[in-house]
MIBA-949542 format. One record per residue: residue in three letters; chain; x, y, z of N, C-alpha, C, O, CB in turn. Coordinates in steps of 0.001 Angstrom, whole numbers, plus 500000, padded with zeros to 6 digits. Glycine has a CB too. Layout:
<sites>
+---------+--------+--------+--------+--------+--------+--------+--------+--------+--------+--------+--------+--------+--------+--------+--------+--------+
: residuo : cadena :   n_c1 :   n_c2 :   n_c3 :  ca_c1 :  ca_c2 :  ca_c3 :   c_c1 :   c_c2 :   c_c3 :   o_c1 :   o_c2 :   o_c3 :  cb_c1 :  cb_c2 :  cb_c3 :
+---------+--------+--------+--------+--------+--------+--------+--------+--------+--------+--------+--------+--------+--------+--------+--------+--------+
:     ala :      A :      X :      Y :      Z :      X :      Y :      Z :      X :      Y :      Z :      X :      Y :      Z :      X :      Y :      Z :
...
+---------+--------+--------+--------+--------+--------+--------+--------+--------+--------+--------+--------+--------+--------+--------+--------+--------+
</sites>
This chain:
<sites>
+---------+--------+--------+--------+--------+--------+--------+--------+--------+--------+--------+--------+--------+--------+--------+--------+--------+
: residuo : cadena :   n_c1 :   n_c2 :   n_c3 :  ca_c1 :  ca_c2 :  ca_c3 :   c_c1 :   c_c2 :   c_c3 :   o_c1 :   o_c2 :   o_c3 :  cb_c1 :  cb_c2 :  cb_c3 :
+---------+--------+--------+--------+--------+--------+--------+--------+--------+--------+--------+--------+--------+--------+--------+--------+--------+
:     met :      A : 612323 : 639185 : 068947 : 611120 : 638668 : 069838 : 610030 : 639555 : 069584 : 610207 : 640749 : 069343 : 611410 : 638638 : 071431 :
:     asn :      A : 608846 : 638979 : 069635 : 607573 : 639542 : 069585 : 607275 : 640172 : 070850 : 607410 : 639454 : 071840 : 606578 : 638573 : 069245 :
:     pro :      A : 606858 : 641488 : 071044 : 606674 : 642334 : 072340 : 605312 : 641672 : 073177 : 605130 : 641664 : 074394 : 606394 : 644113 : 071881 :
:     asn :      A : 604448 : 641136 : 072121 : 603076 : 640718 : 072705 : 603042 : 639241 : 072505 : 603004 : 638771 : 071368 : 601764 : 641450 : 071973 :
:     pro :      A : 603055 : 638532 : 073516 : 602980 : 637023 : 073452 : 601803 : 636454 : 072980 : 601703 : 635251 : 072737 : 603181 : 636450 : 074681 :
:     tyr :      A : 600800 : 637361 : 072822 : 599447 : 636884 : 072257 : 599351 : 636735 : 070759 : 598566 : 635950 : 070227 : 598363 : 637844 : 072656 :
:     gln :      A : 600308 : 637641 : 069998 : 600221 : 637816 : 068615 : 600752 : 636572 : 068031 : 601522 : 635867 : 068684 : 600945 : 639045 : 068136 :
:     pro :      A : 600354 : 636241 : 066744 : 601212 : 635168 : 066193 : 602451 : 635565 : 065872 : 602697 : 636758 : 065692 : 600700 : 634580 : 065080 :
:     pro :      A : 603452 : 634534 : 065754 : 604921 : 635179 : 065444 : 605045 : 635984 : 064109 : 604275 : 635818 : 063163 : 606043 : 633989 : 065348 :
:     leu :      A : 605983 : 636784 : 064117 : 606276 : 637542 : 063061 : 607294 : 637086 : 062061 : 608310 : 636493 : 062423 : 606614 : 638674 : 063530 :
:     asp :      A : 607054 : 637337 : 060902 : 607874 : 636629 : 059697 : 609099 : 637602 : 059970 : 608911 : 638807 : 060136 : 607106 : 636692 : 057894 :
:     asn :      A : 610363 : 637028 : 060008 : 611560 : 637565 : 060154 : 612632 : 637535 : 059078 : 613760 : 638028 : 059058 : 611994 : 637046 : 061176 :
:     thr :      A : 611854 : 636703 : 058053 : 612906 : 636263 : 057057 : 613297 : 637296 : 056044 : 614358 : 637235 : 055424 : 612432 : 635061 : 056305 :
:     val :      A : 612215 : 638453 : 055864 : 612463 : 639560 : 054992 : 613564 : 640374 : 055671 : 614531 : 640617 : 054950 : 611157 : 640406 : 054721 :
:     asp :      A : 613600 : 640829 : 056887 : 614544 : 641272 : 057685 : 615981 : 640539 : 057605 : 617043 : 641078 : 057294 : 613983 : 641208 : 058955 :
:     thr :      A : 615787 : 639265 : 057936 : 617261 : 638660 : 057775 : 617690 : 638564 : 056307 : 618877 : 638297 : 056121 : 617357 : 637147 : 058407 :
:     asp :      A : 616851 : 638753 : 055161 : 617298 : 638811 : 053953 : 617978 : 640151 : 053636 : 618921 : 640165 : 052844 : 616252 : 638514 : 053113 :
:     ala :      A : 617601 : 641124 : 054140 : 617949 : 642599 : 053950 : 619139 : 642562 : 054601 : 620096 : 642933 : 053921 : 616948 : 643721 : 054520 :
:     arg :      A : 619363 : 642227 : 055709 : 620634 : 642199 : 056522 : 621630 : 641395 : 055823 : 622694 : 641963 : 055578 : 620425 : 641629 : 057941 :
:     leu :      A : 621494 : 640209 : 055463 : 622556 : 639401 : 054800 : 622913 : 639844 : 053431 : 623983 : 639460 : 052958 : 622151 : 637992 : 054721 :
:     asp :      A : 622117 : 640623 : 052738 : 622137 : 641227 : 051380 : 623156 : 642480 : 051667 : 624199 : 642626 : 051030 : 620504 : 641702 : 050796 :
:     ala :      A : 622736 : 643335 : 052674 : 623761 : 644474 : 052893 : 625060 : 644135 : 053556 : 625995 : 644932 : 053484 : 623157 : 645533 : 053725 :
:     ile :      A : 625189 : 642872 : 054269 : 626448 : 642379 : 054561 : 627215 : 642142 : 053510 : 628346 : 642614 : 053392 : 626405 : 641325 : 055249 :
:     arg :      A : 626579 : 641286 : 052548 : 627206 : 640591 : 051231 : 627556 : 641843 : 050402 : 628596 : 641728 : 049753 : 626077 : 639485 : 050332 :
:     arg :      A : 626871 : 643067 : 050285 : 627386 : 644178 : 049505 : 628652 : 644714 : 049958 : 629626 : 644972 : 049251 : 626457 : 645231 : 049475 :
:     ile :      A : 628505 : 644895 : 051560 : 629624 : 645625 : 052285 : 630925 : 644853 : 052137 : 632039 : 645375 : 052087 : 629293 : 645811 : 053833 :
:     lys :      A : 630708 : 643789 : 052085 : 632063 : 642661 : 052397 : 633207 : 643171 : 051247 : 634337 : 643367 : 051694 : 631551 : 640629 : 052042 :
:     gly :      A : 633026 : 643357 : 050050 : 633984 : 643545 : 049247 : 634742 : 644619 : 049606 : 635844 : 644376 : 050098 : 633577 : 643627 : 048079 :
:     pro :      A : 634306 : 646064 : 049435 : 635006 : 647133 : 049603 : 635489 : 647288 : 051022 : 636430 : 648053 : 051236 : 634274 : 648187 : 049168 :
:     ser :      A : 634857 : 646547 : 052124 : 635410 : 646718 : 053381 : 636504 : 645787 : 053402 : 637544 : 646208 : 053909 : 634449 : 646525 : 054495 :
:     thr :      A : 636494 : 644564 : 052941 : 637684 : 643724 : 053013 : 638968 : 644513 : 052350 : 640047 : 644621 : 052932 : 637374 : 642306 : 052236 :
:     gly :      A : 638691 : 645044 : 051057 : 639759 : 645572 : 050650 : 640607 : 646905 : 051334 : 641796 : 647164 : 051153 : 639381 : 645778 : 049481 :
:     leu :      A : 639793 : 647536 : 052030 : 640175 : 648535 : 052793 : 640621 : 648008 : 054062 : 641601 : 648590 : 054527 : 639178 : 649471 : 052917 :
:     met :      A : 640129 : 647016 : 054766 : 640970 : 646384 : 056029 : 642225 : 645945 : 055626 : 643186 : 646181 : 056358 : 640297 : 645142 : 056717 :
:     phe :      A : 642413 : 645178 : 054290 : 643562 : 644800 : 053984 : 644637 : 645914 : 053934 : 645732 : 645850 : 054492 : 643424 : 644142 : 052854 :
:     leu :      A : 644149 : 646994 : 053152 : 645185 : 648050 : 053111 : 645469 : 648644 : 054335 : 646605 : 648987 : 054660 : 644854 : 649075 : 052241 :
:     ile :      A : 644460 : 648780 : 055041 : 644712 : 649544 : 056641 : 645728 : 648641 : 057352 : 646745 : 649160 : 057814 : 643149 : 649623 : 057749 :
:     cys :      A : 645513 : 647304 : 057471 : 646527 : 646434 : 057863 : 647774 : 646494 : 057441 : 648730 : 646470 : 058216 : 646229 : 645372 : 057647 :
:     leu :      A : 647899 : 646595 : 055905 : 649255 : 646658 : 055554 : 649983 : 648055 : 055893 : 651211 : 648115 : 055961 : 649332 : 646355 : 054093 :
:     gln :      A : 649155 : 649176 : 056102 : 649444 : 650460 : 056597 : 649961 : 650319 : 057971 : 651043 : 650840 : 058239 : 648261 : 651349 : 056544 :
:     ile :      A : 649367 : 649734 : 058783 : 649639 : 649718 : 059918 : 651042 : 648826 : 060211 : 651861 : 649105 : 061087 : 648449 : 649310 : 060532 :
:     phe :      A : 651131 : 647637 : 059233 : 652255 : 647049 : 059494 : 653372 : 647776 : 059058 : 654449 : 647675 : 059646 : 652251 : 645866 : 059020 :
:     gly :      A : 653188 : 648630 : 057903 : 654456 : 649541 : 057608 : 654745 : 650452 : 058633 : 655945 : 650605 : 058861 : 654320 : 650374 : 056366 :
:     tyr :      A : 653842 : 651183 : 059403 : 654046 : 651806 : 060556 : 654955 : 651069 : 061613 : 655946 : 651600 : 062114 : 652793 : 652072 : 061057 :
:     ala :      A : 654541 : 649854 : 061889 : 655409 : 649024 : 062886 : 656488 : 648805 : 062409 : 657414 : 648925 : 063211 : 654960 : 647804 : 063298 :
:     val :      A : 656834 : 648440 : 061096 : 658280 : 648248 : 060721 : 659041 : 649425 : 060578 : 660227 : 649328 : 060890 : 658417 : 647547 : 059508 :
:     gly :      A : 658554 : 650720 : 060103 : 659126 : 651989 : 060166 : 659648 : 652407 : 061479 : 660768 : 652886 : 061655 : 658213 : 652902 : 059737 :
:     thr :      A : 658686 : 652177 : 062467 : 659077 : 652442 : 063900 : 660205 : 651644 : 064360 : 661109 : 652164 : 065014 : 657951 : 652187 : 064821 :
:     leu :      A : 660201 : 650311 : 064031 : 661301 : 649451 : 064445 : 662528 : 649940 : 064054 : 663407 : 650220 : 064870 : 661185 : 648151 : 063963 :
:     phe :      A : 662667 : 650081 : 062687 : 663762 : 650568 : 062097 : 664220 : 652112 : 062586 : 665403 : 652452 : 062625 : 663467 : 650478 : 060643 :
:     ser :      A : 663219 : 652900 : 062913 : 663645 : 654130 : 063599 : 664349 : 654150 : 064917 : 665222 : 654965 : 065213 : 662569 : 654864 : 063776 :
:     phe :      A : 663870 : 653116 : 065746 : 664216 : 652915 : 066959 : 665891 : 652305 : 066876 : 666827 : 652675 : 067585 : 663066 : 651929 : 067619 :
:     ile :      A : 665916 : 651345 : 065866 : 667162 : 650864 : 065683 : 668183 : 651787 : 065167 : 669320 : 651756 : 065638 : 667075 : 649827 : 064901 :
:     ala :      A : 667841 : 652649 : 064187 : 668819 : 653648 : 063797 : 668914 : 654844 : 065071 : 669943 : 655518 : 065118 : 668310 : 654317 : 062261 :
:     ile :      A : 668102 : 655023 : 065830 : 668418 : 655754 : 066911 : 669388 : 655254 : 067743 : 670276 : 656043 : 068064 : 667404 : 655980 : 067580 :
:     phe :      A : 669437 : 654027 : 068209 : 670286 : 653318 : 069298 : 671469 : 653004 : 068540 : 672440 : 652870 : 069285 : 669617 : 651959 : 069992 :
:     val :      A : 671746 : 652829 : 067238 : 672781 : 652169 : 066604 : 673718 : 653154 : 066156 : 674893 : 653206 : 066519 : 672327 : 651337 : 065532 :
:     gly :      A : 672976 : 654187 : 065096 : 673525 : 654976 : 064180 : 673324 : 656667 : 064716 : 672838 : 656952 : 065810 : 672797 : 654574 : 062738 :
:     pro :      A : 673737 : 657543 : 063848 : 673639 : 658824 : 064069 : 672092 : 659183 : 063919 : 671341 : 658404 : 063332 : 674578 : 659566 : 063141 :
:     pro :      A : 671633 : 660384 : 064465 : 670158 : 660590 : 064823 : 669508 : 660640 : 063108 : 670160 : 660749 : 062069 : 669888 : 662290 : 065919 :
:     thr :      A : 668220 : 660533 : 063258 : 667640 : 660197 : 061953 : 667348 : 661494 : 061330 : 667265 : 661423 : 060104 : 666362 : 659294 : 062044 :
:     gly :      A : 667125 : 662934 : 061957 : 666805 : 663953 : 061595 : 665234 : 664055 : 061209 : 664805 : 664693 : 060248 : 667680 : 664217 : 060684 :
:     ile :      A : 664575 : 663429 : 061984 : 663079 : 663737 : 061661 : 662549 : 664749 : 062620 : 663070 : 664884 : 063727 : 662154 : 662428 : 061748 :
:     ser :      A : 661406 : 665555 : 062187 : 661181 : 666537 : 062731 : 659927 : 666338 : 063496 : 659245 : 665356 : 063205 : 661231 : 667499 : 061883 :
:     ile :      A : 659508 : 667185 : 064491 : 658419 : 667060 : 065506 : 657150 : 666965 : 064542 : 656321 : 666065 : 064666 : 658361 : 668403 : 066636 :
:     ala :      A : 657069 : 667900 : 063636 : 655876 : 667943 : 062784 : 655637 : 666436 : 061896 : 654566 : 665854 : 061718 : 656098 : 669282 : 061725 :
:     glu :      A : 656749 : 666110 : 061508 : 656624 : 664695 : 060720 : 656175 : 663411 : 061621 : 655490 : 662458 : 061249 : 658127 : 664312 : 060063 :
:     leu :      A : 656734 : 663639 : 062878 : 656411 : 662685 : 063757 : 654915 : 662759 : 064198 : 654216 : 661750 : 064292 : 657319 : 662788 : 064863 :
:     leu :      A : 654495 : 663957 : 064448 : 653042 : 664152 : 064800 : 652339 : 663901 : 063741 : 651272 : 663363 : 064034 : 652665 : 665440 : 065280 :
:     leu :      A : 652511 : 664086 : 062509 : 651764 : 663645 : 061376 : 651722 : 662132 : 061216 : 650711 : 661611 : 060744 : 652321 : 664255 : 060171 :
:     ala :      A : 652644 : 661489 : 061541 : 652542 : 660094 : 061628 : 651926 : 659452 : 062618 : 651358 : 658375 : 062440 : 653589 : 659620 : 061604 :
:     val :      A : 651993 : 660140 : 063905 : 651070 : 659352 : 065026 : 649391 : 659754 : 064689 : 648452 : 659005 : 064959 : 651561 : 659967 : 066832 :
:     val :      A : 649282 : 660930 : 064124 : 647907 : 661275 : 063772 : 647376 : 660244 : 062622 : 646238 : 659778 : 062669 : 647856 : 662840 : 063260 :
:     his :      A : 648255 : 659947 : 061642 : 647781 : 659178 : 060601 : 647528 : 657742 : 061218 : 646502 : 657108 : 060972 : 648796 : 659195 : 059392 :
:     phe :      A : 648456 : 657316 : 061971 : 648343 : 655930 : 062666 : 647254 : 655766 : 063510 : 646798 : 654626 : 063594 : 649482 : 655616 : 063472 :
:     ala :      A : 646667 : 656778 : 064243 : 645357 : 656806 : 065084 : 644365 : 656917 : 064181 : 643288 : 656445 : 064542 : 645218 : 657938 : 066119 :
:     thr :      A : 644421 : 657464 : 062980 : 643317 : 657478 : 061805 : 643160 : 656263 : 061378 : 642002 : 655902 : 061172 : 643610 : 658310 : 060586 :
:     met :      A : 644389 : 655205 : 061104 : 644030 : 653942 : 060407 : 643405 : 653184 : 061579 : 642505 : 652401 : 061275 : 645334 : 653136 : 059679 :
:     leu :      A : 643728 : 653287 : 062842 : 643316 : 652423 : 063940 : 641555 : 652776 : 064038 : 640700 : 651898 : 064154 : 644309 : 652846 : 065483 :
:     phe :      A : 641318 : 654026 : 063974 : 639942 : 654320 : 063921 : 639144 : 653759 : 062618 : 638025 : 653250 : 062678 : 639833 : 655811 : 064008 :
:     met :      A : 639793 : 653910 : 061605 : 639162 : 653235 : 060332 : 638916 : 651681 : 060393 : 637924 : 651092 : 059963 : 640114 : 653487 : 059102 :
:     leu :      A : 639943 : 651171 : 060973 : 639987 : 649661 : 061025 : 638884 : 649311 : 061983 : 638129 : 648385 : 061684 : 641441 : 649050 : 061517 :
:     trp :      A : 638706 : 650038 : 063225 : 637565 : 649686 : 064323 : 636066 : 650150 : 063561 : 634985 : 649587 : 063734 : 637868 : 650702 : 065974 :
:     ala :      A : 636267 : 651040 : 062898 : 634892 : 651401 : 062180 : 634435 : 650221 : 061303 : 633294 : 649780 : 061442 : 635037 : 652755 : 061206 :
:     ile :      A : 635314 : 649680 : 060376 : 634960 : 648989 : 059491 : 634882 : 647400 : 060039 : 634284 : 646505 : 059441 : 635840 : 649304 : 058396 :
:     val :      A : 635416 : 647284 : 060962 : 635068 : 645844 : 061733 : 633551 : 646078 : 062366 : 632728 : 645164 : 062396 : 636326 : 645452 : 063149 :
:     gln :      A : 633305 : 647285 : 062819 : 631939 : 647525 : 063343 : 630959 : 647513 : 062125 : 629807 : 647099 : 062256 : 631859 : 648936 : 064154 :
:     leu :      A : 631350 : 647887 : 061170 : 630369 : 647948 : 059811 : 630102 : 646665 : 059391 : 628959 : 646376 : 059038 : 630987 : 648705 : 058523 :
:     arg :      A : 631038 : 645808 : 059377 : 630720 : 644438 : 058852 : 629741 : 643706 : 059784 : 629137 : 642689 : 059446 : 632037 : 643583 : 058694 :
:     gln :      A : 629645 : 644225 : 060834 : 628557 : 643495 : 061990 : 627278 : 644305 : 061963 : 626372 : 644037 : 062753 : 629164 : 643520 : 063721 :
:     leu :      A : 627147 : 645519 : 060872 : 626074 : 646120 : 061014 : 625848 : 646877 : 062186 : 624718 : 646921 : 062673 : 625240 : 645338 : 060856 :
:     arg :      A : 626974 : 647586 : 062779 : 626839 : 648432 : 063785 : 627575 : 649718 : 063288 : 628348 : 649720 : 062330 : 627364 : 647825 : 065090 :
:     his :      A : 627255 : 650812 : 064041 : 627964 : 651870 : 063735 : 627951 : 652663 : 062391 : 628952 : 653213 : 061932 : 629063 : 651485 : 063952 :
:     leu :      A : 626936 : 652667 : 061909 : 626690 : 653210 : 060504 : 627542 : 654569 : 060213 : 628278 : 654750 : 059243 : 625068 : 653524 : 060327 :
:     gln :      A : 627282 : 655461 : 061251 : 627882 : 656831 : 061016 : 629505 : 656687 : 061102 : 630204 : 657438 : 060421 : 627296 : 657940 : 062182 :
:     ser :      A : 629979 : 655885 : 061799 : 631421 : 655913 : 062052 : 631971 : 655116 : 060742 : 633110 : 655349 : 060335 : 631847 : 655178 : 063583 :
:     gly :      A : 631237 : 654293 : 060179 : 631711 : 653384 : 058951 : 631666 : 654664 : 057799 : 632663 : 654871 : 057107 : 630478 : 651825 : 058548 :
:     arg :      A : 630591 : 655393 : 057671 : 630445 : 656471 : 056874 : 631715 : 657443 : 056939 : 632157 : 657861 : 055869 : 629183 : 657143 : 057268 :
:     ile :      A : 632289 : 657801 : 058069 : 633295 : 658656 : 058375 : 634477 : 657988 : 057866 : 635225 : 658641 : 057138 : 633361 : 658993 : 059804 :
:     ala :      A : 634813 : 656536 : 058198 : 635784 : 655888 : 057925 : 635915 : 655800 : 056300 : 636996 : 655899 : 055719 : 635665 : 654670 : 058649 :
:     ser :      A : 634667 : 655600 : 055652 : 634916 : 655547 : 054116 : 635140 : 656750 : 053567 : 635880 : 656804 : 052585 : 633844 : 654987 : 053360 :
:     gly :      A : 634519 : 657993 : 054116 : 634950 : 659370 : 053694 : 636498 : 659467 : 053821 : 637205 : 659835 : 052883 : 634232 : 660513 : 054602 :
:     leu :      A : 636960 : 659126 : 054998 : 638462 : 659342 : 055228 : 639353 : 658549 : 054172 : 640419 : 659002 : 053757 : 638860 : 658850 : 056735 :
:     ala :      A : 638991 : 657717 : 053902 : 639461 : 656702 : 052998 : 639655 : 657333 : 051525 : 640631 : 657035 : 050837 : 638417 : 655483 : 052992 :
:     cys :      A : 638675 : 658207 : 051105 : 638498 : 658983 : 049949 : 639500 : 660178 : 049978 : 639642 : 660782 : 048915 : 637038 : 659449 : 049853 :
:     ile :      A : 640158 : 660561 : 050980 : 640999 : 661620 : 051145 : 642477 : 661151 : 050678 : 642977 : 660181 : 051247 : 640921 : 662105 : 052632 :
:     pro :      A : 643127 : 661768 : 049734 : 644404 : 661135 : 049360 : 645539 : 660878 : 050383 : 646149 : 659810 : 050441 : 644950 : 661924 : 048367 :
:     leu :      A : 645774 : 661956 : 051192 : 646799 : 661668 : 052163 : 646425 : 661075 : 053278 : 647292 : 660684 : 054060 : 647433 : 662701 : 052528 :
:     val :      A : 645112 : 660907 : 053545 : 644711 : 660164 : 054506 : 644267 : 658505 : 054422 : 644225 : 657699 : 055352 : 643757 : 660908 : 054900 :
:     ser :      A : 644022 : 658337 : 053284 : 643712 : 657051 : 052621 : 644712 : 656039 : 052866 : 645865 : 656469 : 052879 : 643571 : 657209 : 051181 :
:     pro :      A : 644555 : 654767 : 053070 : 645384 : 653872 : 053345 : 646135 : 653414 : 052068 : 645480 : 652843 : 051196 : 644711 : 652874 : 054021 :
:     trp :      A : 647467 : 653624 : 051896 : 648269 : 653337 : 050600 : 647851 : 654328 : 049638 : 647734 : 654019 : 048453 : 648041 : 651872 : 049990 :
:     ile :      A : 647605 : 655547 : 050074 : 647329 : 656794 : 049263 : 646207 : 656590 : 048040 : 645012 : 656847 : 048183 : 648762 : 657278 : 048616 :
:     trp :      A : 646755 : 656130 : 046928 : 645804 : 656143 : 045860 : 644869 : 654687 : 045834 : 643803 : 654532 : 045237 : 646677 : 656369 : 044452 :
:     leu :      A : 645503 : 653819 : 046551 : 644879 : 652447 : 046507 : 643677 : 652345 : 047298 : 642844 : 651502 : 046964 : 645811 : 651403 : 046978 :
:     gly :      A : 643427 : 653217 : 048482 : 642326 : 653048 : 049103 : 641248 : 654009 : 048766 : 640174 : 653954 : 049366 : 642598 : 653038 : 050360 :
:     ile :      A : 641479 : 654909 : 047817 : 640334 : 655679 : 047382 : 639412 : 655063 : 046597 : 638274 : 655515 : 046723 : 640691 : 656741 : 046735 :
:     pro :      A : 639569 : 654051 : 045723 : 638303 : 653342 : 044817 : 637436 : 652786 : 046190 : 636243 : 653064 : 046311 : 638914 : 651769 : 043509 :
:     phe :      A : 638186 : 651949 : 047231 : 637426 : 651199 : 047999 : 636635 : 652156 : 048802 : 635464 : 651854 : 049034 : 638201 : 650253 : 048772 :
:     gly :      A : 637134 : 653324 : 049283 : 636273 : 654229 : 050101 : 635151 : 654850 : 049120 : 634025 : 655101 : 049551 : 637203 : 655435 : 050815 :
:     ile :      A : 635485 : 655061 : 047899 : 634273 : 655561 : 047014 : 633132 : 654427 : 046950 : 631932 : 654688 : 047027 : 634804 : 655915 : 045413 :
:     trp :      A : 633636 : 653202 : 046808 : 632664 : 652015 : 046664 : 631835 : 652102 : 047891 : 630610 : 652218 : 047878 : 633401 : 650529 : 046542 :
:     leu :      A : 632645 : 652033 : 049048 : 631996 : 651838 : 050382 : 631105 : 653041 : 050817 : 630073 : 652826 : 051453 : 633093 : 651604 : 051461 :
:     ser :      A : 631474 : 654250 : 050498 : 630642 : 655310 : 050624 : 629360 : 655144 : 049965 : 628298 : 655218 : 050584 : 631258 : 656416 : 050179 :
:     val :      A : 629451 : 654891 : 048550 : 628176 : 654708 : 047775 : 627303 : 653872 : 048319 : 626116 : 654196 : 048330 : 628360 : 654257 : 046512 :
:     leu :      A : 627763 : 652520 : 048927 : 627015 : 651593 : 049487 : 626257 : 651877 : 050847 : 625162 : 651423 : 051182 : 627827 : 650567 : 049604 :
:     leu :      A : 627102 : 652749 : 051571 : 626679 : 653188 : 052900 : 625385 : 654229 : 052747 : 624551 : 654304 : 053649 : 627983 : 653913 : 053665 :
:     phe :      A : 625310 : 654858 : 051787 : 624222 : 655968 : 051560 : 623096 : 655482 : 050668 : 622349 : 656306 : 050141 : 624855 : 657277 : 050875 :
:     arg :      A : 622934 : 654124 : 050470 : 621713 : 653399 : 049734 : 620909 : 653240 : 050595 : 621300 : 652597 : 051569 : 621887 : 652116 : 049078 :
:     pro :      A : 619575 : 653713 : 050599 : 618280 : 653432 : 051590 : 618433 : 651967 : 051937 : 618451 : 651674 : 053133 : 616672 : 653715 : 050834 :
:     ser :      A : 618562 : 650883 : 050902 : 618484 : 649584 : 051412 : 619554 : 649216 : 052586 : 619194 : 648481 : 053505 : 618641 : 648673 : 050240 :
:     thr :      A : 620966 : 649777 : 052533 : 621943 : 649519 : 053385 : 621409 : 650234 : 054763 : 621505 : 649691 : 055863 : 623349 : 650036 : 052798 :
:     val :      A : 620956 : 651252 : 054592 : 620453 : 652391 : 055892 : 619280 : 651260 : 056525 : 619359 : 650874 : 057691 : 619525 : 654351 : 055178 :
:     asp :      A : 618365 : 650871 : 055735 : 617329 : 650151 : 056389 : 617894 : 648800 : 057117 : 617399 : 648447 : 058188 : 616225 : 649817 : 055313 :
:     ala :      A : 618941 : 648062 : 056504 : 619522 : 646915 : 057159 : 620255 : 647559 : 058526 : 620393 : 646878 : 059542 : 620617 : 646098 : 056084 :
:     phe :      A : 620572 : 648537 : 058460 : 621379 : 648916 : 059723 : 620377 : 649173 : 061038 : 620624 : 648889 : 062210 : 622278 : 650349 : 059387 :
:     arg :      A : 619041 : 649865 : 060434 : 617907 : 650154 : 061218 : 617354 : 648806 : 061725 : 617132 : 648686 : 062930 : 616860 : 650963 : 060406 :
:     ile :      A : 617137 : 647863 : 060940 : 616539 : 646590 : 061234 : 617569 : 645920 : 062394 : 617116 : 645315 : 063365 : 616388 : 645648 : 059778 :
:     gln :      A : 618774 : 646075 : 062202 : 619884 : 645444 : 063237 : 619609 : 646098 : 064552 : 619440 : 645453 : 065587 : 621542 : 645749 : 062791 :
:     arg :      A : 619572 : 647354 : 064479 : 619602 : 648156 : 065655 : 618103 : 647824 : 066555 : 618064 : 647686 : 067777 : 619782 : 649834 : 065142 :
:     leu :      A : 617200 : 647760 : 065845 : 615961 : 647293 : 066248 : 615929 : 646056 : 066978 : 615442 : 645941 : 068103 : 615183 : 647178 : 065199 :
:     glu :      A : 616496 : 645067 : 066264 : 616475 : 643734 : 066856 : 617419 : 643496 : 068145 : 617165 : 642744 : 069085 : 616872 : 642764 : 065759 :
:     val :      A : 618588 : 644319 : 067977 : 619752 : 644363 : 069034 : 619246 : 645019 : 070334 : 619318 : 644437 : 071416 : 621058 : 645228 : 068473 :
:     gly :      A : 618694 : 646343 : 070170 : 618389 : 647090 : 071133 : 616831 : 646903 : 071594 : 616380 : 647567 : 072527 : 618753 : 648408 : 070720 :
+---------+--------+--------+--------+--------+--------+--------+--------+--------+--------+--------+--------+--------+--------+--------+--------+--------+
</sites>
């Protein structure tokens, strides 16, 4: 919306095209990462279910506190990455998206270890392009 009602309407087609182009570029790697993260979260859910069944039905599983803590931290990281990528696809929270894409490049943090790394690198490269940063800035100015 134009702040001055006496000025002629502004042409927002360039801004809209820049935003749509950024969304289109981000869509590929973000979809790949979201898919891998959802698979990872599903794997954690199934693993947790089987662990509870093993605890109540059979002998103790022998999992250490460090392994359990590592799994909880990794699960929380996956939830953060999923949230950040959903926000990223709506052109919100550029910094969180950069952190999530950077986390996806770390081998033991990346979803599905080696499969998430190429998507993380691809998304990181896109998020540091000036045209993508401008699209986030335009979106923030229009919303805020």
